[in-house]
DOFIDO-30630 format. One record per atom (N, C-alpha, C): residue number from 1; residue in three letters; atom name; z, y, x. Coordinates in Angstrom, 2 decimals. Each point is the difference from the previous one (the first is absolute). Layout:
% residues N
REC num residu atome      zz      yy      xx
REC NUM    ALA    CA       Z       Y       X
...
END
This chain:
% residues 73
REC num residu atome      zz      yy      xx
REC   1    UNK     N  188.15  169.64   56.71
REC   1    UNK    CA    1.51    0.64    0.16
REC   1    UNK     C    0.51    0.63   -1.43
REC   2    UNK     N    1.26   -0.08   -0.05
REC   2    UNK    CA    0.52    0.35   -0.94
REC   2    UNK     C    0.24    1.87   -0.14
REC   3    UNK     N   -0.17    0.43   -1.08
REC   3    UNK    CA   -0.10    1.72    0.28
REC   3    UNK     C    1.44    0.54   -0.02
REC   4    UNK     N    1.11   -0.37   -0.17
REC   4    UNK    CA    1.17    0.46    0.04
REC   4    UNK     C    0.66   -0.32    1.34
REC   5    UNK     N   -0.01   -1.31    0.63
REC   5    UNK    CA    0.62   -0.22    1.03
REC   5    UNK     C   -0.58    0.15    1.38
REC   6    UNK     N   -1.50   -0.18    0.01
REC   6    UNK    CA   -0.77   -0.02    0.95
REC   6    UNK     C   -0.19   -1.14    0.91
REC   7    UNK     N    0.68   -1.30   -0.70
REC   7    UNK    CA   -0.01   -1.03    0.76
REC   7    UNK     C   -0.75   -0.95   -0.91
REC   8    UNK     N   -0.68   -0.98    0.98
REC   8    UNK    CA   -0.60   -1.26   -0.80
REC   8    UNK     C    1.14   -0.81   -0.25
REC   9    UNK     N   -0.18   -0.64   -1.15
REC   9    UNK    CA    0.75   -1.16   -0.39
REC   9    UNK     C   -0.11   -1.30    0.62
REC  10    UNK     N    1.13   -0.58    0.66
REC  10    UNK    CA   -0.37   -1.18    0.66
REC  10    UNK     C    0.29   -1.28   -0.78
REC  11    UNK     N   -0.98   -0.91    0.16
REC  11    UNK    CA    0.11   -1.14   -0.88
REC  11    UNK     C   -0.07   -1.40    1.10
REC  12    UNK     N    0.88   -0.71   -0.46
REC  12    UNK    CA   -0.11   -1.27    0.93
REC  12    UNK     C   -1.49   -0.78   -0.27
REC  13    UNK     N   -0.54   -0.72    1.05
REC  13    UNK    CA   -1.27   -0.91   -0.37
REC  13    UNK     C    0.18   -1.15   -0.76
REC  14    UNK     N   -0.73   -0.28   -0.94
REC  14    UNK    CA    0.23   -1.03   -0.77
REC  14    UNK     C    0.53   -1.25    0.64
REC  15    UNK     N   -0.38   -0.42    1.23
REC  15    UNK    CA    0.49   -1.05    0.87
REC  15    UNK     C    1.36   -0.13    0.16
REC  16    UNK     N    0.62    1.54    0.45
REC  16    UNK    CA    1.26    0.14    0.02
REC  16    UNK     C    0.93   -0.37   -1.27
REC  17    UNK     N   -0.65    0.40   -0.99
REC  17    UNK    CA    0.73   -0.19   -1.25
REC  17    UNK     C    0.20   -1.42   -0.46
REC  18    UNK     N   -1.13   -0.70    0.41
REC  18    UNK    CA    0.06   -1.57   -0.32
REC  18    UNK     C    1.06   -0.76    0.95
REC  19    UNK     N   -0.01    0.55    1.24
REC  19    UNK    CA    0.86   -0.58    0.77
REC  19    UNK     C    1.47    0.32   -0.23
REC  20    UNK     N    0.62    1.16   -0.60
REC  20    UNK    CA    1.08    0.28   -0.48
REC  20    UNK     C    0.58   -0.75   -1.35
REC  21    UNK     N   -1.04   -0.09   -1.10
REC  21    UNK    CA    0.23   -0.79   -0.90
REC  21    UNK     C    0.19   -1.22    0.10
REC  22    UNK     N   -0.68   -0.82    1.23
REC  22    UNK    CA    0.24   -1.35    0.38
REC  22    UNK     C    1.43   -0.32    0.37
REC  23    UNK     N    0.40    1.00    0.96
REC  23    UNK    CA    1.25    0.02    0.50
REC  23    UNK     C    1.07    0.04   -0.97
REC  24    UNK     N   -0.21    1.04   -1.03
REC  24    UNK    CA    0.99    0.16   -1.11
REC  24    UNK     C   -0.04   -1.39   -0.77
REC  25    UNK     N   -0.94   -0.54   -0.38
REC  25    UNK    CA    0.03   -1.09   -0.69
REC  25    UNK     C    0.54   -1.18    0.51
REC  26    UNK     N   -0.35   -0.13    1.44
REC  26    UNK    CA    0.74   -1.35    0.75
REC  26    UNK     C    1.35    0.20    0.35
REC  27    UNK     N    0.51    1.23    0.13
REC  27    UNK    CA    1.24    0.18    0.05
REC  27    UNK     C    0.90   -0.03   -1.41
REC  28    UNK     N   -0.55    0.62   -1.02
REC  28    UNK    CA    0.39   -0.39   -1.21
REC  28    UNK     C    0.19   -1.57   -0.46
REC  29    UNK     N   -1.07   -0.65    0.35
REC  29    UNK    CA    0.01   -1.20   -0.37
REC  29    UNK     C    0.93   -0.93    0.85
REC  30    UNK     N    0.28    0.44    1.21
REC  30    UNK    CA    1.09   -0.91    0.88
REC  30    UNK     C    1.27    0.47   -0.63
REC  31    UNK     N    0.50    1.21   -0.27
REC  31    UNK    CA    1.09    0.26   -0.40
REC  31    UNK     C    0.42   -0.55   -1.61
REC  32    UNK     N   -1.22   -0.15   -0.67
REC  32    UNK    CA    0.20   -0.53   -1.52
REC  32    UNK     C    0.15   -1.54    0.30
REC  33    UNK     N   -0.55   -0.80    0.94
REC  33    UNK    CA    0.28   -1.42    0.03
REC  33    UNK     C    1.28   -0.05    0.78
REC  34    UNK     N    0.50    0.78    0.75
REC  34    UNK    CA    1.41   -0.20    0.57
REC  34    UNK     C    0.90   -0.15   -1.10
REC  35    UNK     N   -0.18    1.45   -0.94
REC  35    UNK    CA    1.10   -0.02   -0.90
REC  35    UNK     C   -0.11   -0.96   -1.11
REC  36    UNK     N   -1.22   -0.65   -0.51
REC  36    UNK    CA    0.04   -0.99   -0.86
REC  36    UNK     C    0.69   -1.20    0.50
REC  37    UNK     N   -0.36   -0.36    1.23
REC  37    UNK    CA    0.56   -1.12    0.65
REC  37    UNK     C    1.48    0.09    0.12
REC  38    UNK     N    0.53    1.32    0.23
REC  38    UNK    CA    1.50    0.16    0.15
REC  38    UNK     C    0.58   -0.33   -1.33
REC  39    UNK     N   -0.72    0.64   -0.97
REC  39    UNK    CA    0.52    0.01   -1.58
REC  39    UNK     C    0.07   -1.45   -0.23
REC  40    UNK     N   -1.03   -0.69    0.14
REC  40    UNK    CA   -0.05   -1.55   -0.41
REC  40    UNK     C    1.19   -0.70    0.87
REC  41    UNK     N    0.06    0.34    1.09
REC  41    UNK    CA    1.00   -0.87    0.83
REC  41    UNK     C    1.58    0.51   -0.53
REC  42    UNK     N    0.03    0.96   -0.73
REC  42    UNK    CA    1.35    0.66   -0.22
REC  42    UNK     C    0.21   -0.85   -1.61
REC  43    UNK     N   -0.69   -0.80   -0.52
REC  43    UNK    CA    0.15   -0.54   -1.01
REC  43    UNK     C   -0.63    0.65   -1.35
REC  44    UNK     N   -0.85    0.85    0.12
REC  44    UNK    CA   -0.89    0.62   -1.07
REC  44    UNK     C   -1.17   -1.13   -0.35
REC  45    UNK     N   -0.36    0.01   -1.47
REC  45    UNK    CA   -1.19   -0.84   -0.34
REC  45    UNK     C   -1.24    0.49    0.42
REC  46    UNK     N   -0.97   -0.69   -0.08
REC  46    UNK    CA   -1.36    0.32    0.37
REC  46    UNK     C   -0.57    1.43   -0.39
REC  47    UNK     N    0.24    0.10   -1.27
REC  47    UNK    CA   -0.51    1.26   -0.68
REC  47    UNK     C    0.59    1.20    0.67
REC  48    UNK     N    1.40   -0.11    0.17
REC  48    UNK    CA    0.67    0.95    0.50
REC  48    UNK     C   -0.18    0.34    1.39
REC  49    UNK     N   -0.23   -0.93    0.66
REC  49    UNK    CA   -0.59    0.22    1.26
REC  49    UNK     C   -1.34    0.60    0.27
REC  50    UNK     N   -0.77   -0.27   -0.78
REC  50    UNK    CA   -1.51    0.59   -0.12
REC  50    UNK     C    0.26    1.47   -0.27
REC  51    UNK     N    0.72    0.23   -1.05
REC  51    UNK    CA    0.37    1.66   -0.35
REC  51    UNK     C    0.56    0.54    0.97
REC  52    UNK     N    1.09   -0.58    0.80
REC  52    UNK    CA    0.27    0.71    1.24
REC  52    UNK     C   -0.74    0.20    1.12
REC  53    UNK     N   -1.05   -1.04    0.23
REC  53    UNK    CA   -0.85    0.39    0.76
REC  53    UNK     C   -1.01    1.14   -0.16
REC  54    UNK     N   -0.49   -0.20   -1.44
REC  54    UNK    CA   -0.78    1.19   -0.49
REC  54    UNK     C    0.58    1.41    0.03
REC  55    UNK     N    1.41    0.01   -0.33
REC  55    UNK    CA    0.46    1.27    0.11
REC  55    UNK     C    0.07    0.54    1.55
REC  56    UNK     N    0.32   -1.05    0.77
REC  56    UNK    CA   -0.11    0.59    1.47
REC  56    UNK     C   -1.26    0.28    0.42
REC  57    UNK     N   -1.15   -0.59   -0.28
REC  57    UNK    CA   -1.29    0.40    0.43
REC  57    UNK     C   -0.24    1.43   -0.48
REC  58    UNK     N    0.40    0.13   -1.43
REC  58    UNK    CA   -0.34    1.32   -0.53
REC  58    UNK     C    0.78    1.32    0.54
REC  59    UNK     N    1.20   -0.47    0.43
REC  59    UNK    CA    0.76    1.06    0.76
REC  59    UNK     C   -0.31    0.24    1.22
REC  60    UNK     N   -0.38   -1.12    0.96
REC  60    UNK    CA   -0.34    0.32    1.19
REC  60    UNK     C   -1.31    0.64    0.18
REC  61    UNK     N   -0.84   -0.56   -0.86
REC  61    UNK    CA   -1.65    0.88    0.16
REC  61    UNK     C    0.34    1.44   -0.48
REC  62    UNK     N    0.62    0.45   -1.08
REC  62    UNK    CA    0.27    1.13   -0.35
REC  62    UNK     C    0.81    0.86    1.05
REC  63    UNK     N    0.80   -0.58    0.66
REC  63    UNK    CA    0.76    0.84    1.18
REC  63    UNK     C   -1.07    0.00    1.20
REC  64    UNK     N   -0.64   -0.80    0.26
REC  64    UNK    CA   -1.10    0.11    1.02
REC  64    UNK     C   -1.08    0.82   -0.28
REC  65    UNK     N   -0.32    0.08   -1.14
REC  65    UNK    CA   -1.02    0.84   -0.45
REC  65    UNK     C    0.35    1.70   -0.07
REC  66    UNK     N    1.50    0.08   -0.23
REC  66    UNK    CA    0.48    1.39    0.01
REC  66    UNK     C   -0.01    0.32    1.68
REC  67    UNK     N    0.58   -0.95    0.75
REC  67    UNK    CA    0.17    0.27    1.31
REC  67    UNK     C   -1.48    0.49    0.70
REC  68    UNK     N   -0.90   -0.87   -0.36
REC  68    UNK    CA   -1.36    0.37    0.50
REC  68    UNK     C   -0.60    1.30   -0.41
REC  69    UNK     N    0.32    0.48   -1.15
REC  69    UNK    CA   -0.54    1.07   -0.61
REC  69    UNK     C    1.01    1.26    0.71
REC  70    UNK     N    1.00   -0.19    0.12
REC  70    UNK    CA    1.05    0.88    0.73
REC  70    UNK     C   -0.46    0.28    1.68
REC  71    UNK     N   -0.43   -1.17    0.42
REC  71    UNK    CA   -0.41    0.09    1.48
REC  71    UNK     C   -1.27    0.51    0.19
REC  72    UNK     N   -0.89    0.04   -0.89
REC  72    UNK    CA   -1.28    0.40    0.00
REC  72    UNK     C   -0.18    1.60   -0.54
REC  73    UNK     N    1.17    0.59   -0.61
REC  73    UNK    CA   -0.08    1.32   -0.32
REC  73    UNK     C    0.11    0.86    1.05
END
């Protein structure tokens, strides 16, 4: 118990954390794949499409990480 609040902190079990991490990585991977394919179809060269996909992955993962953190608070 914490002394000031009188509540015990709640922590997700490790299996739940791994499941959320897997969902976030898969979702970000799908979004980045679609973004890279759309960029390539729009006429971008391969390195540009890879950079677009990587940026989409990082942005999606960061957004999902923030949403999960906010939802568990």
